[in-house]
C-alpha positions in Angstrom: -33.7 38.6 29.9 -36.3 41.3 29.7 -36.4 41.6 33.5 -32.7 41.7 34.0 -30.7 44.9 34.0 -27.0 44.6 33.2 -24.9 47.3 34.9 -21.5 47.9 33.4 -18.7 48.0 35.9 -14.9 48.1 35.8 -14.3 45.3 38.3 -16.2 43.0 40.6 -14.9 41.7 43.9 -15.4 38.3 45.4 -15.1 37.6 49.2 -12.8 34.9 50.4 -15.3 33.9 53.0 -17.7 32.2 50.7 -18.0 29.4 48.2 -19.8 30.4 45.0 -21.6 28.6 42.3 -21.6 29.7 38.7 -23.5 29.0 35.5 -23.5 30.0 31.9 -27.0 30.7 30.8 -28.4 29.7 27.4 -27.4 33.1 26.0 -23.8 32.7 27.1 -24.0 35.1 30.1 -22.1 34.3 33.3 -24.2 34.1 36.5 -22.5 33.7 39.8 -23.8 33.6 43.4 -24.2 31.6 46.6 -25.8 28.2 46.7 -29.2 28.8 48.5 -29.7 26.5 51.4 -33.3 25.8 52.5 -33.7 23.5 55.5 -30.3 21.9 55.0 -30.9 21.3 51.2 -28.8 23.2 48.7 -30.9 24.4 45.8 -28.0 24.4 43.3 -27.4 25.9 39.9 -31.0 26.0 38.7 -31.6 28.9 41.2 -29.0 31.0 39.4 -30.9 30.5 36.1 -34.4 30.7 37.6 -35.1 27.2 36.3 -34.2 28.1 32.7 -31.8 26.2 30.5 -28.1 26.6 30.8 -24.9 25.5 29.1 -22.5 24.5 31.8 -22.1 25.2 35.5 -19.8 24.6 38.5 -18.3 25.9 41.7 -15.8 28.7 42.6 -14.2 28.0 46.0 -11.4 29.5 48.0 -9.4 26.5 49.3 -5.9 26.1 50.6 -5.0 29.7 49.9 -6.2 29.9 46.3 -9.4 30.3 44.2 -10.4 27.0 42.4 -12.9 26.7 39.6 -14.6 23.5 38.7 -17.4 22.2 36.6 -19.2 20.2 39.3 -22.9 20.4 38.6 -25.2 17.4 38.4 -27.7 19.2 36.1 -25.5 21.2 33.7 -22.1 19.5 33.5 -22.7 15.8 34.0 -21.3 12.9 32.0 -24.8 12.7 30.4 -24.2 16.0 28.5 -20.5 16.4 27.9 -17.4 14.3 27.5 -14.5 15.0 29.7 -12.7 16.6 26.8 -15.6 18.9 26.1 -16.0 19.9 29.8 -12.3 20.7 29.9 -12.6 22.9 26.8 -15.7 24.7 28.1 -14.3 25.4 31.5 -11.2 26.8 29.9 -13.4 29.1 27.9 -15.4 30.1 31.1 -12.1 30.9 32.9 -10.5 32.9 30.1 -13.5 34.5 28.5 -15.8 35.1 31.5 -14.2 34.7 35.0 -10.9 36.4 34.3 -12.7 39.3 32.6 -14.8 40.1 35.7 -12.1 39.3 38.3 -8.8 40.3 36.7 -7.0 40.8 40.0 -7.7 37.4 41.3 -5.6 34.3 40.5 -8.2 31.6 39.7 -7.2 28.2 38.5 -9.1 25.2 37.3 -9.0 22.4 39.8 -10.7 19.1 39.0 -9.7 16.5 41.5 -9.5 12.9 40.2 -12.3 10.6 41.2 
């Protein structure tokens, strides 16, 4: 991360108007942003990590009056890499150890709809 500058802050704010994607990079840092859309194609989680390896990734959406966190990422959270039990454990860690730290005033819950 030689080109990245981490700026300490007390709190971040997220806008209800957008859906976000998030990823945990190979060093354990949370990266969050919008899914880049080019000519109707979403570029996905690799854009957050600049094509570098990551641990797990998903979406953060405001739906039906609440923030919902999931682990939907074809590249970083698929069945090929993690069992359902491990994905659940890891997303709990992401919520408690990352998301809630940066967004303490938002009520965010894990929402994984059944297939």
